[in-house]
C-alpha positions in Angstrom: 13.4 0.6 4.8 10.9 3.7 3.3 8.6 3.8 0.6 10.5 5.2 -2.4 8.7 6.2 -5.9 9.8 7.1 -9.3 7.5 7.9 -12.6 7.9 7.3 -15.8 5.7 8.8 -18.5 4.2 6.1 -21.9 2.0 7.0 -24.3 -1.0 7.3 -22.7 -0.8 6.7 -19.0 1.8 7.2 -16.5 3.8 4.5 -14.4 4.8 4.7 -10.9 7.1 2.4 -9.4 7.0 1.6 -5.9 10.0 0.5 -4.1 11.2 -0.7 -0.3 8.1 -0.9 2.3 5.4 1.0 3.7 4.0 0.1 7.3 2.5 3.1 8.0 0.1 5.8 6.4 3.2 8.4 6.4 5.0 5.9 4.4 2.4 6.7 1.5 1.7 10.0 1.5 4.3 11.1 -1.1 2.6 8.2 -3.7 -1.1 9.4 -2.5 -0.1 13.1 -3.2 1.4 12.2 -6.6 -1.8 10.2 -7.5 -4.1 12.9 -6.8 -1.9 15.2 -8.5 -2.1 13.5 -11.6 -5.5 12.6 -11.6 -6.4 16.3 -11.0 -3.8 17.1 -13.7 -6.6 14.6 -15.7 -4.0 11.7 -16.1 -5.9 9.1 -14.7 -4.8 5.9 -16.6 -1.9 4.7 -14.0 0.7 1.7 -13.8 1.3 0.7 -10.3 5.0 -1.5 -10.7 5.4 -3.5 -7.7 8.7 -4.6 -8.5 10.4 -3.0 -5.4 7.5 -4.6 -3.2 7.6 -7.6 -1.7 4.9 -7.3 1.0 2.2 -5.5 1.3 -0.1 -5.0 4.4 -3.4 -4.4 4.9 -2.9 -0.5 4.7 -1.1 -1.3 1.1 -4.0 -3.4 0.1 -6.0 -0.2 1.4 -3.9 2.0 -1.0 -4.6 0.0 -3.9 -8.2 -0.2 -3.8 -8.4 3.3 -3.2 -6.4 4.5 -6.2 -8.4 1.7 -8.4 -11.3 3.4 -7.6 -10.1 6.9 -8.1 -8.8 6.1 -11.3 -11.9 4.4 -11.9 -14.3 7.7 -10.8 -12.2 10.2 -13.0 -12.5 8.1 -16.4 -9.5 6.3 -15.9 -7.9 3.1 -15.1 -5.3 1.2 -13.2 -3.5 -1.8 -14.0 -1.0 -3.2 -11.7 2.5 -4.8 -12.5 5.3 -7.1 -11.3 3.8 -8.3 -8.1 5.8 -10.9 -6.1 4.3 -14.1 -5.5 3.2 -13.3 -1.6 1.5 -10.0 -2.8 -0.5 -12.4 -5.2 -1.5 -14.7 -3.0 -3.3 -12.4 -0.6 -4.8 -10.8 -4.0 -5.8 -14.6 -4.4 -7.2 -15.4 -0.6 -9.3 -11.8 -0.9 -10.3 -12.2 -4.3 -9.2 -8.9 -5.3 -7.1 -10.7 -8.2 -11.0 -10.7 -9.6 -11.2 -6.8 -9.3 -7.9 -5.2 -9.9 -6.4 -5.4 -13.5 -3.3 -7.5 -12.8 -0.9 -7.5 -16.1 2.4 -9.5 -16.2 4.5 -6.5 -17.5 4.6 -3.0 -17.9 4.5 -3.4 -21.5 1.5 -5.3 -21.7 -0.7 -3.2 -19.6 1.0 -0.1 -21.8 -0.6 -2.0 -24.8 -3.6 -2.7 -22.9 -3.7 1.2 -22.5 -3.6 1.6 -26.2 -6.1 -0.5 -27.0 -8.9 1.8 -25.1 
């Protein structure tokens, strides 16, 4: 199954929901293109909803870090929500949970963005 992307606009952020699996760089192409378009348009506050993703390989972790860095470099931020237990374990092992913003739900992330 390949990666699919859906988008929801909130008051001051955009939620990007991923589902499926991505095991190659090409499968992240649409996602990376959309993130670049949003950031270029000044929409650098993003919520990455991983509700439909159960596992991330090293490529997926790399994508998370790159998107987080791009958002921050353009004056925005990234919240990652609805992570699976397996993804959470990887983030704990790599200590990325101390770097990336992780929220328990989309509503929590939206509320956090509203408090900026």
